[in-house]
Structure formats: C-alpha cells, structure tokens
N, C-alpha and C positions, 0 to 999 in steps of 0.2 A: 433277543434284546438290541443287538447291534443294528438289525435291520429296523426296528421300531424307532431307535434314536435317529437313524439315518433319514426315516421319514419325516420325523418331527422337524429334525434340522432342514430339511427341503422346503417342507411348508413354512418354517419360520423364514426361511430365505426368501421364499416367495413372497410373502406378506410384506416383508421389508422392501423389497423391490418395487412391489405395486405402490405402496406407501411413499417411497423416494419419488417414483414416477410421478404422483398424483402432486407432491409438493413442488417439484420443478416444473410441472404444467402449470399449478396455479401461479408460482412465482412468475413464469414467464408470461402467462397471460397478463398478470397485474403490470410487469414492467412495459408490455407492449401498449396497454390501455394508457397507462401513465405518459408514456413518450409520444404516442402517435394516435391514441384513440379520439374518437369523436366525443363531443358533449353527451351525446345519448349514452355512449358506451361507458363513459366516466360515471355518469348518473346511476346507470344500472349495476355497475360493479361496486359503486361506493355504497349504494344502498344495500347491497347483497353483504358486502363486508361488515356493515354497521349491524345488520341482522345478526350476523354471526360474532358480533362483538369484538370483531378485528379493528379496534378504533384506531390503531396506529397508522394503519394502512389507509383505512376510509377519510381519515382527516387530510390526508395527502391530496387525494380526489376532491374533496369537497373544496379545499382552497383553492384549486384550478377553477372549479364551477362558479365559486362565488364571484371570483374575477370577471366570468363571462358574462353572468346572470345578474350583475349588480344592476338594481334598479328594477328588475322584472320580477313578475308573479313568482317564478319558481325559486327566487332567491331566499323567501321566507322559509320553505321546509328545508332548503340546504342549510341555512343558516341555523335553525333549530337542531339538526343533526349535528352539526359541525359543533355547537356548544355541547352537546350531550356526549359527544367524543371525549372532549376534555374531561368531563364529569365522570366518564367511565373509566378513564386512565387515572384517575385520582389526582389530577392536575386542577385543583378547588380553586386556586387564584385566577388561573386562566378561563375556567369555567365560570366563575362569578362574573369576570369582565363580559364574556361574551353572553350571558344571559341577561345582564343588566343592559348590555348593549342592544340585545334584541327587543327589550320591552321599549326603548327609546326610538328605535327605528321602525317597529311594527306595533305601534301602541293600539291599533285597531284589530290586531290579530286575536284569534281565539284561544290562542297560547300565551297571552301576555300575563294572565294571572299565574299560570303554571311557571313560566319562566321567572316571574316575579319571586315565587316561592324558591325555584331552584336556586337563584341568586343568593337570598337569604340562607338558604341551606347549606350552600358552599362556603359562606362566610362561618357558620356554625361549625363545619367540620374543618375549616382551616382554623379554628380557634383552639381546637382540642389538640394535645391534652393540655392540662392545666398549667405545665412548665412552660408555656410559649408565652410571647408578648402579652401583657394584660391589655393592651390598647385594641389588640384584635378581638379579645373577646367583648370588651366594651362595645366597638364598633357593631359587631355582630347582634349584641342585645338590642341597641338602638334601632338598627335596620329591620330587625323581626319585629319590633315593635311599631315601626312605621307600616311594616306590611299588614299587620293586624288592624291598625287604624284605616288603612285603606280599603282591606277586604275583610271586614268584622264577621262575615258569614261564610268565610272560605272553607273549602273542603279540607284545607290544610291547616286550619285553626288549631286542632288538638296537637298537632305535630310541632307547630310553632310555639305553643305554651309549654311544649315538654323541652324543646330546645333552650327556651329562656330558662328553664328551671336548671337544666343541666349547666348552662353557661353560668348562671348566679353561684351555683355550687363550685364550679371552677374558680371563679374571683375569690369565693370564700375561702377555698383551699389555699389559693394563691396568698391572700392577706395573712391567713394564719401561718403559713410556711414562712413569710418574710419575717415575721414577729418572732418565731422560733429560731430562725436564722441569726436575727440580731442577739437574741438571748444566749445562743451558743457561742457568739462572737465576743460576748461580755461588753456590749452596747446596750445597757440596760435602759437607758433612757429612750433610745429608738424603739426597743422591744416594748417598753410601757405603753408608748404613744401608738404603735402598731397594733398592740392587742386591744388598746381601746377604740381606735379605729375600726377593728375588725367587730367589736360588739356594737358600735354604732350603726355600721353599714348593713350588719347581718344579725338583727337582734334576735332571730329565730334560729341561731346555729346552735348545733347539737350539743357541743362541748361547752357550753357558755359558763359553766360552773369552773370548770378547769382554767378558762382563760382568765376569769375574774381572780382565781388563786394566782395564776402566773402574772397578773397585773401586780398583786401585793407583793409577790416574790420579787419581782423586777425592781419594784420600789425599795425594797429592801436592801437588795444588792446594790442599788444605785446609791442609797445612802450610805451604806457600810463602806464603799469604796469612793467616798466624796471627800474632798479637803475639809480640814477642821472647821473652817468659817461657813461652811455650807451644811454641815451635819444636822444641825438642830432643825433647820427648816425642812431638810429632806427627811428626816426620821419622823417628823410630825406628818408628812405626807404619807408616809407607812401606816401610820395610825388612821389616817383618812381612807385609804385603800381597804385596810383590813374592815373598817366600820361600813363601808360599801359592800363588802363580801358579806358581812354578817346580814345586813339589810335584804340581800337578795337570796339567802340561803339558809336552810335549816342546819342544826347540829348533826343531823344524818348525813349531811354532804361529804362527798367523797374526800374533799380537802380540808375540812373544817377544822380539824385539830392541827394540820401543818399551819393553817393560818394562825391559829391560837399561839403556836410556837414561834412562828414569824413575829408575832405582835410582842410576844414576852421577851424574846431576844433583843428586839429593837428598844424597848423600854430599857432594858439591863445596859445596853451600849450607849443609850443616849443618856443615863445617869452617869455613866463613866465618863463619857465626854464633858459633863457638866461639871463635875468634880474637878476633872483634869484642868479645865480652863476657868474653873471658879465661877461657874453660871449659875445664877439663881434660878 
C-alpha cells in the first residue's frame, strides 16, 4: 500500500512539474513576444490565444497590432477579433463601442451586418437584468429596431425579435415594481399613476386584473388619508376606479370581491365625512 501511494505521489508530482513548466514556458513566450516580438509573431500568437479564448492576453497583442496596421488591409480582421475579445470577456459596453466603430470604419466589409448585430446584442446584454437603469433598456430596443429596419431579412432577425420581447418584459417588470414600491412607501398617488402608466404602456401584461385592483386600492388609500377638503373628490375617484375594474373584469375575477369591499367602505366613509361636515 505504501509503495502504491508513493508511486501515485511521484506521478502526481511529475504531472504538476510538467504543467508548471508548460505554464511558465507559455508565460515566458508571451512576455517575449509582447516586449520584443515582430508584428508577425504578435499576430500569430494573438490569433492562437484568441482561438483558445484567452481574450485577456490576446487583446494586448491586438492593441499593438492595430497601432501598426492602422489604415492597412490587415486592420479589418485584427479589429474584428479585438472587438470579439471584449465580447468574450463580458465587457459589453466596450464591445458595443468597438463593434459599432467597426461598422463605421469598415462599412464595405462582409462583416458589417454581423458587427451591427453584435453591437445591438451587446446593448441587449448590458441592459439586463431589469433592475438596471431603464434608459439602457429603452436605447437597446430602439437600436435593435433600427437594425431590423436596415436588415429586414437578416439571419439575426429572430434573435433580435426575441431580444425586443425580453427587453419589453424587462421594462414591464420595472414599471410594475416601481408602482409596487410607491404603494409600499404609502405614496398612493404615485402608485396609482404608475400602475395606470404600466397598463397604458403594456396593455398585454399578464397580471392586468391585479393591477386594476391595485389602482382601485391605491385610489381608496389616497382618499382615506386625504385632508377633509379633498376627501369627497377623491372618494368619488375611488368609485370611478371601481367602475373601471367592473367594466374590464367578471365576477369570477381574482380580486372582484375585494374591489366590492373597497367600494362599500368608501361609500360608508364618504357618508361619514358628509355628515361630519354637514354636506348634502
């Protein structure tokens, strides 16, 4: 058993030594090429690293090559790989910049459509998840639509339509979550307005019935917490929102009974308010 363990340890040590040697040799080769290599050597090693998806080291070599080959034929392929390095590293903002720059500098390239798509794809990826700034999502949708207008028969058409669907869902979620946040903060007017805007902007939203209930509930809470001078007007708005809910939903709807209860409470409280203030 001890002999077997010793043999295993010797083999393991041998493999580690070989691996270490290869890594050090590779690093040594890379350092030499970066510092003193010819452009041909940098190109060969850069492409080799790119194929191995070692984008971090490849991008450094491509930067040197772009400076040397600026304005020359070789710069097109170098810049294409350079942009894809940032894409591969998940640095979508930088990748988007370089893909767009490629389309502007190499507009006759066979890769123009491809890079145009990669540009909008980076905007799509950079706009996710939905918690991020809404302006990024809006810009991504706009740019994807421009791509589809420019390339209506593109092989990337289905991907773009899927991107737009996902981004619209993201905007929808952001809008709904914003309204929920206002409601939880007891800012019922802001909640009511934002819920209404959500329905206006996304009429096909799945939880439409729930939002219509939350609009009525927000209106009720807004009226209930109002100063006396504003209560009658705001309770009347509660009745209007309840009426709108009934118009769009049947008695089998999930929140139908709750809306009826809100309406009943609003009527009782408005009557109390009128009696207290001797309003006819």
